[in-house]
Backbone as CSV, one residue per row, in Angstrom:
resi,resn,N_x,N_y,N_z,CA_x,CA_y,CA_z,C_x,C_y,C_z
1,UNK,8.837,-6.708,-26.159,9.163,-5.643,-25.249,7.918,-4.793,-25.060
2,UNK,7.638,-4.423,-23.832,6.485,-3.597,-23.519,6.979,-2.334,-22.832
3,UNK,6.467,-1.210,-23.251,6.829,0.055,-22.621,5.715,0.426,-21.663
4,UNK,6.074,0.689,-20.417,5.090,1.102,-19.422,5.065,2.616,-19.401
5,UNK,3.904,3.164,-19.672,3.750,4.610,-19.629,3.174,5.016,-18.300
6,UNK,3.384,6.266,-17.941,2.892,6.774,-16.666,1.379,6.675,-16.597
7,UNK,0.689,7.168,-17.584,-0.766,7.050,-17.686,-1.155,7.469,-19.089
8,UNK,-2.393,7.302,-19.442,-2.830,7.629,-20.799,-2.718,9.128,-21.076
9,UNK,-2.944,9.968,-20.085,-2.860,11.399,-20.286,-1.438,11.812,-20.650
10,UNK,-0.446,11.210,-19.992,0.932,11.562,-20.317,1.294,11.083,-21.716
11,UNK,0.628,10.034,-22.212,0.866,9.562,-23.572,0.429,10.626,-24.569
12,UNK,-0.663,11.326,-24.281,-1.158,12.351,-25.179,-0.209,13.539,-25.245
13,UNK,0.483,13.812,-24.171,1.409,14.938,-24.153,2.845,14.442,-24.027
14,UNK,3.166,13.365,-24.727,4.463,12.722,-24.598,5.602,13.657,-24.994
15,UNK,5.382,14.533,-25.981,6.451,15.423,-26.402,6.831,16.395,-25.296
16,UNK,5.868,16.815,-24.473,6.159,17.733,-23.379,7.027,17.084,-22.315
17,UNK,6.852,15.795,-22.091,7.583,15.110,-21.024,8.807,14.358,-21.528
18,UNK,8.948,14.207,-22.847,10.026,13.381,-23.374,11.397,13.910,-22.979
19,UNK,11.576,15.226,-23.033,12.892,15.789,-22.752,13.296,15.603,-21.294
20,UNK,12.315,15.489,-20.384,12.664,15.380,-18.980,12.847,13.938,-18.530
21,UNK,12.396,12.951,-19.312,12.601,11.535,-18.993,13.863,11.092,-19.708
22,UNK,14.983,11.088,-18.989,16.248,10.847,-19.675,16.818,9.461,-19.486
23,UNK,16.099,8.564,-18.801,16.623,7.237,-18.555,15.550,6.198,-18.862
24,UNK,15.901,5.224,-19.679,14.994,4.140,-20.056,15.621,2.845,-19.544
25,UNK,14.954,2.176,-18.618,15.510,1.009,-17.950,14.806,-0.248,-18.443
26,UNK,15.576,-1.259,-18.821,15.040,-2.515,-19.330,15.062,-3.561,-18.216
27,UNK,13.875,-4.101,-17.922,13.712,-5.116,-16.883,13.255,-6.419,-17.520
28,UNK,13.656,-7.521,-16.916,13.154,-8.821,-17.342,11.804,-9.025,-16.663
29,UNK,10.769,-9.344,-17.458,9.417,-9.470,-16.915,9.304,-10.534,-15.840
30,UNK,9.888,-11.688,-16.065,9.679,-12.825,-15.165,10.350,-12.648,-13.808
31,UNK,11.475,-11.929,-13.765,12.201,-11.799,-12.503,12.216,-10.386,-11.946
32,UNK,11.938,-9.406,-12.789,12.027,-8.016,-12.353,13.453,-7.510,-12.290
33,UNK,14.390,-8.318,-12.755,15.803,-7.933,-12.706,16.113,-6.882,-13.770
34,UNK,16.868,-5.869,-13.382,17.317,-4.845,-14.322,18.469,-5.418,-15.130
35,UNK,18.402,-5.289,-16.456,19.478,-5.806,-17.298,20.335,-4.700,-17.891
36,UNK,19.708,-3.610,-18.324,20.490,-2.502,-18.860,19.598,-1.274,-18.969
37,UNK,20.226,-0.141,-19.249,19.472,1.092,-19.461,20.128,1.889,-20.581
38,UNK,19.330,2.759,-21.183,19.850,3.681,-22.186,19.396,5.086,-21.815
39,UNK,20.243,6.044,-22.143,19.908,7.434,-21.873,19.276,8.049,-23.108
40,UNK,18.379,8.993,-22.876,17.702,9.680,-23.974,18.711,10.460,-24.810
41,UNK,18.348,10.685,-26.044,19.160,11.520,-26.923,19.099,12.962,-26.414
42,UNK,19.993,13.828,-26.864,19.983,15.227,-26.397,18.626,15.922,-26.566
43,UNK,17.848,15.507,-27.567,16.529,16.122,-27.770,15.436,15.426,-26.946
44,UNK,15.824,14.468,-26.120,14.871,13.779,-25.254,14.219,12.559,-25.876
45,UNK,14.518,12.272,-27.122,13.916,11.139,-27.809,14.527,9.818,-27.333
46,UNK,13.748,8.755,-27.472,14.185,7.411,-27.131,15.195,6.945,-28.181
47,UNK,16.391,6.482,-27.800,17.417,6.046,-28.760,17.117,4.627,-29.267
48,UNK,16.256,4.542,-30.258,15.742,3.258,-30.744,16.861,2.335,-31.209
49,UNK,17.772,2.817,-32.022,18.826,1.961,-32.560,19.724,1.410,-31.450
50,UNK,20.126,2.260,-30.524,20.978,1.818,-29.422,20.237,0.803,-28.555
51,UNK,18.985,1.088,-28.213,18.201,0.185,-27.371,17.951,-1.145,-28.073
52,UNK,17.650,-1.089,-29.378,17.393,-2.326,-30.131,18.639,-3.199,-30.173
53,UNK,19.798,-2.599,-30.364,21.042,-3.359,-30.391,21.332,-4.028,-29.052
54,UNK,21.164,-3.279,-27.966,21.402,-3.857,-26.633,20.376,-4.938,-26.312
55,UNK,19.131,-4.697,-26.669,18.084,-5.689,-26.405,18.337,-6.970,-27.193
56,UNK,18.696,-6.840,-28.455,18.990,-8.025,-29.275,20.163,-8.807,-28.691
57,UNK,21.193,-8.098,-28.245,22.364,-8.757,-27.665,21.971,-9.525,-26.398
58,UNK,21.201,-8.887,-25.513,20.772,-9.557,-24.284,19.905,-10.777,-24.593
59,UNK,19.016,-10.632,-25.559,18.154,-11.760,-25.924,18.963,-12.920,-26.500
60,UNK,19.932,-12.618,-27.346,20.755,-13.653,-27.959,21.561,-14.399,-26.899
61,UNK,22.184,-13.675,-25.989,23.025,-14.289,-24.963,22.191,-15.136,-24.004
62,UNK,20.995,-14.666,-23.673,20.157,-15.348,-22.681,19.118,-16.279,-23.284
63,UNK,19.044,-16.358,-24.598,18.057,-17.222,-25.242,16.636,-16.738,-25.006
64,UNK,16.447,-15.430,-25.015,15.133,-14.849,-24.761,14.648,-14.100,-25.988
65,UNK,13.459,-13.525,-25.866,12.923,-12.703,-26.939,12.634,-11.309,-26.389
66,UNK,12.500,-10.324,-27.259,12.223,-8.963,-26.793,10.952,-8.866,-25.941
67,UNK,10.001,-9.756,-26.152,8.766,-9.705,-25.367,8.989,-10.131,-23.911
68,UNK,10.190,-10.644,-23.599,10.519,-11.011,-22.220,10.943,-9.797,-21.389
69,UNK,11.017,-8.623,-22.023,11.492,-7.426,-21.351,10.414,-6.357,-21.305
70,UNK,10.566,-5.475,-20.343,9.697,-4.317,-20.208,10.606,-3.104,-20.010
71,UNK,10.179,-1.967,-20.552,10.956,-0.745,-20.429,10.212,0.197,-19.489
72,UNK,10.938,0.718,-18.537,10.340,1.695,-17.627,11.068,3.018,-17.810
73,UNK,10.296,4.083,-17.748,10.832,5.422,-17.925,10.855,6.113,-16.574
74,UNK,11.964,6.738,-16.260,12.087,7.459,-15.002,11.057,8.583,-14.978
75,UNK,10.277,8.623,-13.907,9.231,9.638,-13.783,9.828,10.953,-13.290
76,UNK,9.267,12.039,-13.781,9.687,13.364,-13.325,9.192,13.593,-11.910
77,UNK,9.889,14.449,-11.192,9.514,14.758,-9.813,8.103,15.346,-9.740
78,UNK,7.722,16.164,-10.707,6.382,16.760,-10.653,5.274,15.739,-10.922
79,UNK,5.608,14.628,-11.585,4.605,13.590,-11.862,4.276,12.818,-10.589
80,UNK,5.276,12.520,-9.795,5.071,11.737,-8.573,5.175,12.597,-7.320
81,UNK,5.116,13.903,-7.494,5.227,14.823,-6.365,4.228,14.496,-5.266
82,UNK,4.690,14.556,-4.060,3.824,14.326,-2.915,3.695,12.875,-2.482
83,UNK,4.129,11.935,-3.289,3.978,10.518,-2.939,4.812,10.176,-1.706
84,UNK,6.070,10.586,-1.685,6.928,10.276,-0.537,6.395,10.897,0.741
85,UNK,5.975,12.161,0.654,5.453,12.834,1.841,4.204,12.135,2.357
86,UNK,3.316,11.768,1.455,2.073,11.082,1.845,2.383,9.710,2.437
87,UNK,3.321,8.987,1.852,3.697,7.672,2.376,4.295,7.805,3.769
88,UNK,5.123,8.840,3.997,5.691,9.066,5.325,4.602,9.316,6.360
89,UNK,3.603,10.122,5.994,2.498,10.397,6.921,1.733,9.120,7.252
90,UNK,1.494,8.289,6.253,0.789,7.027,6.478,1.600,6.090,7.361
91,UNK,2.912,6.037,7.135,3.775,5.208,7.976,3.765,5.686,9.421
92,UNK,3.841,6.988,9.611,3.802,7.535,10.971,2.483,7.200,11.652
93,UNK,1.386,7.309,10.910,0.082,6.972,11.476,0.025,5.493,11.840
94,UNK,0.584,4.650,10.985,0.597,3.216,11.262,1.439,2.867,12.464
95,UNK,2.591,3.527,12.605,3.460,3.258,13.744,2.874,3.786,15.045
96,UNK,2.084,4.851,14.945,1.526,5.434,16.162,0.287,4.694,16.652
97,UNK,-0.297,3.842,15.806,-1.473,3.075,16.234,-1.050,2.091,17.314
98,UNK,-1.692,2.169,18.445,-1.344,1.304,19.568,-2.160,0.026,19.519
99,UNK,-1.527,-1.061,19.817,-2.203,-2.352,19.910,-2.917,-2.409,21.252
100,UNK,-4.228,-2.625,21.231,-4.998,-2.628,22.468,-4.954,-3.977,23.167
101,UNK,-4.418,-4.987,22.513,-4.344,-6.327,23.091,-2.882,-6.673,23.299
102,UNK,-2.533,-7.141,24.479,-1.155,-7.553,24.757,-0.915,-8.917,24.120
103,UNK,0.057,-8.990,23.246,0.376,-10.229,22.555,1.645,-10.827,23.129
104,UNK,1.692,-12.152,23.174,2.917,-12.823,23.567,3.903,-12.740,22.411
105,UNK,5.151,-13.045,22.677,6.167,-13.024,21.624,5.785,-13.967,20.493
106,UNK,5.305,-15.134,20.830,4.927,-16.121,19.819,3.736,-15.644,18.997
107,UNK,2.772,-15.004,19.653,1.616,-14.477,18.912,2.049,-13.396,17.931
108,UNK,3.002,-12.575,18.348,3.499,-11.545,17.444,4.187,-12.158,16.227
109,UNK,4.808,-13.327,16.402,5.497,-13.982,15.299,4.528,-14.481,14.237
110,UNK,3.321,-14.889,14.631,2.381,-15.456,13.665,1.222,-14.512,13.344
111,UNK,1.192,-13.303,13.958,0.148,-12.342,13.646,0.332,-11.881,12.209
112,UNK,-0.670,-12.112,11.401,-0.584,-11.783,9.985,-1.148,-10.401,9.707
113,UNK,-2.119,-9.970,10.507,-2.703,-8.661,10.286,-3.863,-8.408,11.220
114,UNK,-4.289,-7.154,11.232,-5.429,-6.757,12.046,-6.450,-6.117,11.126
115,UNK,-7.656,-6.656,11.129,-8.742,-6.078,10.351,-9.476,-5.110,11.268
116,UNK,-9.279,-3.828,11.058,-9.829,-2.806,11.938,-11.328,-2.660,11.721
117,UNK,-12.082,-2.567,12.826,-13.538,-2.390,12.803,-14.207,-3.420,11.897
118,UNK,-13.771,-4.647,12.005,-14.210,-5.706,11.104,-15.512,-6.369,11.534
119,UNK,-15.740,-6.468,12.827,-16.928,-7.155,13.320,-17.630,-6.352,14.387
120,UNK,-18.702,-6.921,14.900,-19.483,-6.258,15.935,-19.453,-7.059,17.225
121,UNK,-19.308,-6.360,18.347,-19.481,-6.982,19.657,-20.978,-7.195,19.872
122,UNK,-21.338,-7.965,20.870,-22.762,-8.215,21.139,-23.516,-6.937,21.484
123,UNK,-22.790,-5.928,21.990,-23.454,-4.652,22.309,-23.544,-3.724,21.098
124,UNK,-23.081,-4.190,19.914,-23.202,-3.400,18.698,-21.997,-2.538,18.377
125,UNK,-21.021,-2.466,19.269,-19.830,-1.670,18.974,-18.904,-2.446,18.046
126,UNK,-18.105,-1.712,17.299,-17.184,-2.340,16.348,-16.008,-2.977,17.081
127,UNK,-15.509,-4.070,16.514,-14.347,-4.737,17.084,-13.339,-5.017,15.986
128,UNK,-12.087,-5.158,16.391,-11.016,-5.530,15.462,-10.902,-7.047,15.426
129,UNK,-10.493,-7.572,14.283,-10.264,-9.001,14.143,-8.774,-9.218,13.915
130,UNK,-8.163,-10.051,14.744,-6.740,-10.371,14.623,-6.611,-11.655,13.810
131,UNK,-5.841,-11.573,12.725,-5.676,-12.706,11.821,-4.287,-13.294,12.035
132,UNK,-4.245,-14.585,12.341,-2.978,-15.286,12.558,-2.775,-16.286,11.425
133,UNK,-1.535,-16.513,11.064,-1.270,-17.504,10.023,-0.037,-18.316,10.381
134,UNK,-0.098,-19.564,9.992,1.022,-20.479,10.179,1.168,-21.240,8.873
135,UNK,2.367,-21.281,8.331,2.574,-22.023,7.093,2.704,-23.509,7.404
136,UNK,2.542,-24.314,6.393,2.668,-25.768,6.560,4.059,-26.130,7.086
137,UNK,5.072,-25.405,6.643,6.437,-25.683,7.095,6.622,-25.335,8.574
138,UNK,5.882,-24.336,9.065,5.995,-23.920,10.462,5.181,-24.809,11.404
139,UNK,4.152,-25.488,10.870,3.206,-26.211,11.709,3.842,-27.253,12.640
140,UNK,4.770,-28.105,12.209,5.333,-29.093,13.135,5.941,-28.460,14.395
141,UNK,6.676,-27.381,14.245,7.268,-26.720,15.410,6.192,-26.084,16.278
142,UNK,5.191,-25.472,15.656,4.096,-24.848,16.407,3.317,-25.910,17.168
143,UNK,3.057,-27.033,16.511,2.301,-28.119,17.145,3.061,-28.670,18.359
144,UNK,4.373,-28.885,18.184,5.186,-29.384,19.299,5.186,-28.390,20.455
145,UNK,5.261,-27.101,20.142,5.239,-26.071,21.180,3.899,-26.070,21.917
146,UNK,2.800,-26.182,21.174,1.469,-26.216,21.800,1.318,-27.448,22.697
147,UNK,1.786,-28.604,22.229,1.712,-29.815,23.048,2.525,-29.653,24.327
148,UNK,3.689,-29.043,24.209,4.534,-28.794,25.378,3.816,-27.867,26.358
149,UNK,3.196,-26.814,25.847,2.478,-25.869,26.715,1.308,-26.559,27.411
150,UNK,0.559,-27.385,26.690,-0.577,-28.077,27.281,-0.117,-29.070,28.341
151,UNK,0.943,-29.808,28.073,1.453,-30.780,29.045,1.983,-30.068,30.289
152,UNK,2.593,-28.938,30.129,3.140,-28.172,31.236,2.033,-27.601,32.129
153,UNK,0.942,-27.169,31.511,-0.145,-26.527,32.253,-1.118,-27.498,32.905
154,UNK,-1.070,-28.773,32.516,-1.986,-29.755,33.119,-1.510,-30.146,34.513
155,UNK,-2.423,-30.248,35.441,-2.024,-30.705,36.777,-1.639,-32.185,36.732
156,UNK,-0.700,-32.548,37.550,-0.233,-33.940,37.604,-1.355,-34.800,38.221
157,UNK,-1.595,-35.958,37.649,-2.641,-36.853,38.162,-2.056,-38.086,38.803
């Protein structure tokens, strides 16, 4: 079992934050699935005996070991303060960015990303690079579509 701490500084002042972290959640490392949680004791301490009993039971039933689990502690609002607001601002900025190139519906389906100011035009100004991706599973359908488009656009001979 591994305990994930907020950061090394919070480890040094763990007693100050222990009372405010009242939920300890046990996750399976390989899947990220939540299996159980324990609440802190009234004094804010981690309930070792209760957690050990639940962890042993889960390991026995699932044929796992304690090292297959990780414990996460609920962060206080003051520790992560401002993250949601900052993320909202970034999302708004991302949504407000206008695409300067008109893409077809199909191009939008395979557009993987845009590398902003990635290259230079011949006149020295910065240009964006559009990255497209197609998986191996998608390729047969894409290839058939491209062949159809090419056959349709060729003049009859």
